[in-house]
N, C-alpha and C positions, 0 to 999 in steps of 0.2 A: 753356958758358955763352953764348960769342959766338954759336953756332949757334940759341940759344933766343931771343936778342935778334934775329937775322936772321929767325928763323920768326914771330915776333911781329909784326915789321913787315912780313913778307909777309900775315899773315893780316889785320892792321888794314888795309892798302892796299887789299886784295881785299874785304874788307867794306863800306869807305868807296867803293868803285867800285860795288858792288853798290846801296847806298842810294842815291847819285847816279843811277846808272842808272834805279832806280824812280821816284825824284823827276821825272826828265826824261819818264818815260812819263806823269806826273800821278797816280802812285800814291803813296801814302806810303812814305818810305824805310824806316822801322822794319819793315814788313811783310816786308822780307828776313830779319829775324832770327828770325821766326815759323816753326816747320816746319811743312808741310803748307799753310799760308795762303799761303806764299811761291811755292809751285807755282801756287794757284790764281790769285795775282796775275799771275804770268808768264804763265799761260794767257790771263789778260784782257789781258794786255800785246800776246800775238800774236794775239787774237781765235779761239781755238781751244775747242771745247767742254769741259766741265768732265769727260766722258766720258774725257778724255786722262789725268786725275789716275789713274783704275782701270787704264789701260794703263801707268801709272807705277809701279805696285806689283806688277806681275805680272812674274816672271821671264821674263827674254829679251826680251818685250816692252818692258821697261822700258829696255833698252839701245837699242833702235829707236825708242822715241818719246822718250826722253832726246836722243838724238843730233838728232832733227827739231827738238825743242823750242830747243836753241841756237842751231840753223842758224835756225830762224825768229825766234829773239830778235836775231839780228844782221841778220837783213834786215828786223827792224822798225826797225832805227836806221841804215837805209841800208847796212849792209855786206854782203859776199858770204858763201858757202857756207865758203869758206876761213878767213874770221875767224870763223864758228860753230864750226868745229873748234878752231881756236886756241882760243876760250872754254872748251872742254872739257879739253884739254890743258894749257894753259898760262892760266888764268884768273887769276893773279895780274899779269899782263902785259895780257892784251886786255881784261878787265871794265874796269880803271881807264881804258884807252883809250876806251871809250864813256862811262863816268861822268864823267870829266874832260876828256875831249878834245870835240872840235866836233860829234860824231855830233847829229844830232836823230832827236828819234822822229817815225816816219812811221806814221798809224794806217793797219795793213793791214786790207783790206776782209776783212769776214768770208766764208767759203764753206763749202760743204757738204762736210765732210771725210768720206770713207768711214772704215768701221771699221778696214778693213785696207788 
């Protein structure tokens, strides 16, 4: 019972952090709760083409592009690569740090992204 309460608290804090992170980027917070659409919104936040969505559903490529997505997301809020890796492995710590912390969204310049 105690573990269930702790787990629920971690899930709620992570969802709230993602919600606030989306709002900081000027996107609706509820968008995080909608599957697939949340990835599209994340791609908009980091200024990557929609074709990344295709790469994120292809096995093996999804690991590479998923890591790239979180690293770019961290950079969009003025954080480094290590912070992006932290968002992958410890999202219940690093995501609320962006959402509720002093990190500010910095619009990344669009770039021509090679396919691979």
